[in-house]
C-alpha positions in Angstrom: 5.2 13.4 20.7 2.9 12.9 17.8 1.1 9.6 18.3 -2.3 9.3 16.6 -4.9 7.1 18.2 -8.2 6.1 16.6 -10.7 4.6 19.1 -13.9 3.0 17.7 -14.1 5.7 15.0 -17.3 5.7 13.0 -18.4 7.8 10.0 -22.0 7.9 8.7 -23.7 9.8 6.0 -27.3 9.7 7.1 -28.1 6.0 7.4 -25.1 4.9 5.3 -22.1 3.9 7.3 -18.7 4.4 5.6 -16.3 3.6 8.5 -17.2 0.9 11.0 -15.7 1.6 14.4 -12.0 1.2 13.6 -9.2 1.1 16.2 -5.7 2.1 15.3 -2.6 3.3 17.1 0.1 5.1 15.1 3.4 5.7 16.8 5.5 8.9 16.8 7.7 9.1 13.7 5.9 6.1 12.1 5.1 6.0 8.4 1.7 4.4 8.0 0.0 3.8 4.7 -3.7 3.2 4.3 -4.3 1.1 1.2 -7.4 -0.4 -0.3 -9.8 -0.3 -3.3 -11.9 2.8 -4.1 -14.7 3.4 -1.6 -13.0 1.4 1.2 -13.0 4.4 3.6 -9.3 5.2 3.6 -9.5 8.8 2.4 -12.5 9.4 4.7 -10.5 8.2 7.6 -7.6 10.5 6.7 -10.0 13.5 6.3 -11.4 12.7 9.8 -7.9 12.8 11.3 -7.4 16.1 9.5 -10.6 17.6 10.7 -12.0 18.0 7.2 -14.8 15.5 8.0 -16.6 15.3 11.3 -16.7 11.9 13.0 -20.0 10.1 13.8 -18.7 8.2 16.8 -15.5 7.3 18.7 -12.4 9.5 19.5 -9.4 10.7 17.6 -6.4 11.7 19.7 -3.2 13.4 18.4 -0.6 13.3 21.1 -2.5 13.7 24.4 -5.4 15.8 22.9 -8.8 14.5 21.8 -9.3 16.5 18.6 -12.8 15.4 17.7 -14.2 19.0 17.8 -11.0 20.9 16.9 -10.9 22.7 13.5 -8.0 21.6 11.1 -5.9 24.7 11.9 -5.8 23.8 15.6 -4.6 20.2 15.1 -1.1 21.0 14.1 -1.3 18.8 11.0 -0.3 19.5 7.4 -2.0 17.8 4.4 -0.7 17.2 0.9 -3.3 16.6 -1.7 -3.1 14.9 -5.1 -4.0 18.2 -7.0 -1.1 20.2 -5.4 -3.4 23.2 -4.5 -0.7 25.8 -5.3 -1.5 29.4 -5.9 -0.8 30.0 -9.6 0.0 33.7 -9.3 2.6 33.1 -6.6 6.3 32.1 -6.9 7.6 28.9 -5.3 9.0 31.1 -2.5 5.7 32.8 -1.9 3.8 29.5 -2.0 6.1 28.0 0.6 5.8 30.9 3.0 2.1 31.8 2.5 0.7 29.8 5.5 3.3 31.4 7.8 2.6 34.9 6.4 -1.2 34.7 7.1 -0.3 33.4 10.6 1.6 36.7 11.1 5.0 35.0 11.7 8.0 37.3 11.7 9.6 37.7 8.3 13.0 36.3 9.5 11.2 33.2 10.8 9.3 32.8 7.5 12.5 33.1 5.5 14.4 30.6 7.6 11.6 28.0 7.4 11.2 28.5 3.6 14.9 28.2 3.0 15.1 25.0 5.2 12.2 23.4 3.3 13.7 24.4 -0.1 17.0 22.8 0.9 15.4 19.6 2.1 13.5 19.2 -1.2 16.1 20.6 -3.6 13.8 23.5 -4.6 16.4 26.3 -4.1 17.0 26.9 -7.9 13.3 27.1 -8.5 12.3 29.7 -5.9 11.4 32.5 -8.3 9.3 30.3 -10.7 5.5 30.1 -10.7 3.6 26.7 -10.7 3.0 26.9 -14.5 6.7 26.8 -15.1 7.2 23.6 -13.0 6.9 19.9 -13.9 4.4 17.8 -12.1 7.1 16.4 -9.8 8.4 19.8 -9.0 4.9 21.0 -8.1 4.4 18.1 -5.8 7.7 18.9 -4.1 6.5 22.5 -3.6 3.2 21.2 -2.1 5.3 19.0 0.3 7.5 22.0 1.1 4.5 24.1 2.0 3.6 21.4 4.5 7.1 21.2 5.9 7.4 24.9 6.8 4.7 24.6 9.4 6.7 22.0 11.4 3.5 19.9 12.0 3.1 17.0 14.4 1.6 14.9 11.6 1.9 14.9 7.8 -1.2 13.6 5.9 -0.8 12.6 2.3 -4.0 11.9 0.2 -2.9 10.0 -2.9 -0.2 12.7 -3.7 1.3 10.8 -6.7 -1.8 9.8 -8.6 -1.6 12.6 -11.1 2.0 11.8 -12.1 3.3 9.4 -14.8 5.0 6.1 -13.8 8.6 7.5 -14.0 7.7 10.5 -11.8 5.8 8.4 -9.3 8.9 6.2 -8.9 11.1 9.3 -8.4 8.6 10.9 -5.9 8.4 7.7 -3.9 12.1 8.1 -3.3 11.7 11.8 -2.4 9.0 11.1 0.1 11.0 8.3 1.7 14.0 10.6 2.0 11.8 13.3 3.4 10.6 11.1 6.2 14.2 10.2 7.0 15.2 13.9 7.2 12.3 15.4 9.1 11.5 12.4 11.4 7.8 13.0 12.0 4.6 11.0 11.8 3.3 10.4 8.3 -0.1 9.0 7.4 -0.4 8.3 3.7 -3.4 7.1 1.6 -3.1 5.3 -1.7 -4.9 2.7 -3.8 -1.5 1.7 -5.3 -0.1 -1.3 -3.4 3.4 -0.8 -4.9 3.5 2.6 -3.2 2.3 1.1 0.0 4.9 -1.7 0.0 7.8 0.6 -0.8 7.0 3.5 1.5 5.4 2.1 4.6 6.8 1.1 8.0 3.3 -0.4 8.5 0.5 -1.0 6.0 -3.2 -0.7 7.0 -5.4 -2.6 4.5 -9.0 -1.5 4.4 -12.1 -2.9 2.8 -15.7 -1.6 3.2 -14.9 0.6 6.1 -13.1 -2.1 8.1 -9.4 -2.8 8.7 -8.7 -6.2 7.1 -5.1 -6.5 8.2 -2.2 -4.3 9.4 1.5 -5.0 9.6 4.9 -4.5 8.0 4.9 -4.8 4.2 6.8 -8.1 4.5 4.3 -9.5 7.0 1.1 -8.7 5.0 2.8 -10.0 1.8 3.9 -13.3 3.3 1.1 -13.9 5.9 -2.2 -12.6 4.4 -5.1 -13.2 6.8 -7.6 -13.8 4.0 -8.0 -14.0 0.2 -8.8 -10.3 -0.1 -5.4 -9.3 1.3 -3.6 -12.2 -0.6 -4.9 -10.9 -4.0 -4.7 -7.2 -3.2 -1.1 -7.1 -2.0 1.5 -8.3 -4.4 2.1 -8.0 -8.2 1.1 -10.3 -9.9 -1.7 -11.1 -7.3 -1.6 -14.4 -5.6 -3.0 -17.3 -7.6 -6.0 -19.0 -5.9 -7.1 -22.5 -7.1 -10.2 -24.2 -5.8 -9.6 -27.7 -4.4 -10.6 -30.3 -1.8 -8.4 -31.8 0.9 -7.9 -35.5 0.5 -5.3 -37.7 2.3 -2.9 -34.8 3.0 -3.2 -33.3 -0.5 -5.2 -30.6 -2.2 -7.0 -32.2 -5.1 -8.1 -30.0 -8.0 -11.0 -30.6 -10.3 -8.8 -31.6 -13.2 -7.3 -34.4 -11.1 -4.0 -32.7 -10.4 -2.9 -32.4 -6.8 -0.4 -30.8 -4.5 0.5 -31.6 -0.9 -1.1 -29.6 1.9 1.5 -26.8 2.7 3.5 -27.2 6.0 1.9 -25.5 9.0 -1.6 -25.9 7.7 -4.4 -28.0 9.2 -7.4 -28.7 7.1 -10.2 -31.3 7.6 -10.6 -34.2 5.3 -13.0 -33.3 2.5 -12.7 -29.5 3.3 -13.2 -27.1 0.4 -10.3 -24.8 0.2 -8.4 -22.4 -2.1 -4.8 -23.2 -2.6 -2.8 -19.9 -2.8 0.6 -19.6 -4.5 2.4 -16.5 -5.8 4.0 -16.4 -9.2 7.4 -16.3 -7.5 6.7 -19.7 -5.9 5.6 -21.6 -9.0 8.5 -21.8 -11.5 9.4 -23.9 -14.5 12.1 -26.5 -13.6 15.5 -25.4 -15.0 14.4 -21.7 -14.7 13.7 -21.5 -11.0 15.2 -20.3 -7.8 17.2 -22.9 -5.7 14.8 -25.5 -4.2 13.8 -25.1 -0.5 12.9 -27.8 2.0 9.3 -28.6 1.0 8.8 -28.7 -2.8 6.3 -30.3 -5.2 6.0 -30.6 -8.9 3.1 -30.3 -11.4 2.7 -30.0 -15.2 1.0 -27.0 -16.9 0.5 -25.9 -20.4 1.6 -22.3 -21.1 -0.9 -20.2 -23.0 0.9 -16.8 -23.0 4.3 -15.4 -21.9 5.3 -11.8 -21.0 9.0 -11.2 -21.2 10.2 -8.6 -18.6 14.0 -8.8 -19.2 15.5 -10.7 -16.3 12.3 -12.7 -15.8 9.2 -13.8 -17.8 5.6 -14.1 -16.6 4.0 -17.3 -17.8 0.3 -17.8 -18.0 -1.4 -21.2 -17.9 -4.3 -23.0 -16.3 -4.8 -25.4 -13.4 -8.2 -26.8 -12.9 -9.8 -24.2 -15.2 -8.2 -21.3 -13.2 -5.7 -19.0 -14.8 -2.4 -19.2 -13.1 0.7 -16.9 -13.4 4.2 -18.2 -12.9 7.7 -16.7 -13.0 10.5 -17.9 -15.2 14.0 -16.8 -14.1 16.9 -16.7 -16.5 14.2 -16.9 -19.3 14.2 -18.4 -22.7 11.5 -18.1 -25.5 8.3 -20.0 -24.7 5.9 -21.1 -27.4 2.1 -20.9 -26.5 0.8 -24.4 -26.0 4.2 -25.7 -24.6 3.8 -28.2 -21.8 6.2 -27.5 -19.0 6.9 -29.0 -15.6 6.9 -26.6 -12.6 8.2 -26.7 -9.1 6.1 -25.3 -6.3 7.6 -23.9 -3.1 5.1 -25.3 -0.5 6.6 -23.4 2.4 5.4 -20.2 0.8 2.0 -21.5 -0.3 -1.3 -20.9 1.6 -4.6 -22.6 2.2 -7.8 -20.5 2.6 -11.2 -21.7 3.6 -13.3 -21.7 0.5 -16.4 -20.2 2.2 -15.0 -17.6 4.6 -11.7 -16.8 2.7 -9.8 -16.9 6.0 -6.2 -18.2 6.1 -6.1 -21.7 7.7 -2.5 -21.5 8.9 -2.1 -22.9 12.4 
């Protein structure tokens, strides 16, 4: 079994602390994605699991072994990097089998493992090519194949798709998801791209400044963000946050407009809050999804529209804050047009204006 346990793990560089005592349990066969802005500690955490960085405190266990002092080769992990790290003078076949060759594995075992990896990743027609003759997506598949042949307990991916264009990233996300279904092993994946995190993960771990802000399924962190950081980091477009004050069961904005306090929220009279609503939940009437139980309406002037085919993103302002809304079954919209919008209150949030914490009861 390849569970991974992080227990109060700390990383310091001199007096500068990068990772602040994080605790995390990753189950056997789970696909966990670390996501967060640059410098949040996600890659450092991955490298500590791999043994490429020493830890400054705490314990890392893989299976039933504490691996704090074990070198990478003794941890039975395989790592895939963003720069592929292929040997340019070797063929695909030679790249795939190189780690087994230097481990003095029997030739028959090497060939069987290489052929199995090539079959899983559709590399068989490319086996006699060198890296310079491959596309970026093919090179990344070879890099994954080189990890597969070792049959590791844990796969570690460090931003493996960041060097690919948008179309190839989409294709490779599908390849990685298929890979996990086929090989059924533990995967820990680092990215700054929240779309990758949402589409790949069984569980997302959102990091900021060396701390875990929230962890959960993609749907859970999207629908129930614990604070404004998670609310604006996860989701595209990011959640709209509008400053307001709670008065008589409503959130009143500085321009005088108001919306009812969303259900399941408790806020004190006069409390300063941020009203959170995603673009999917503020829609122009007549171009909206079917109404739900708790709805409200407000007027907004549209300053800009971005047609996306089946939907259009509308930009406007509420109380001096730019707000993005979605128009379904769209029509042309003229800048300056005043429109009435419906707001799905069941899917809106209230955050404390000072701490940023979600106020849901």
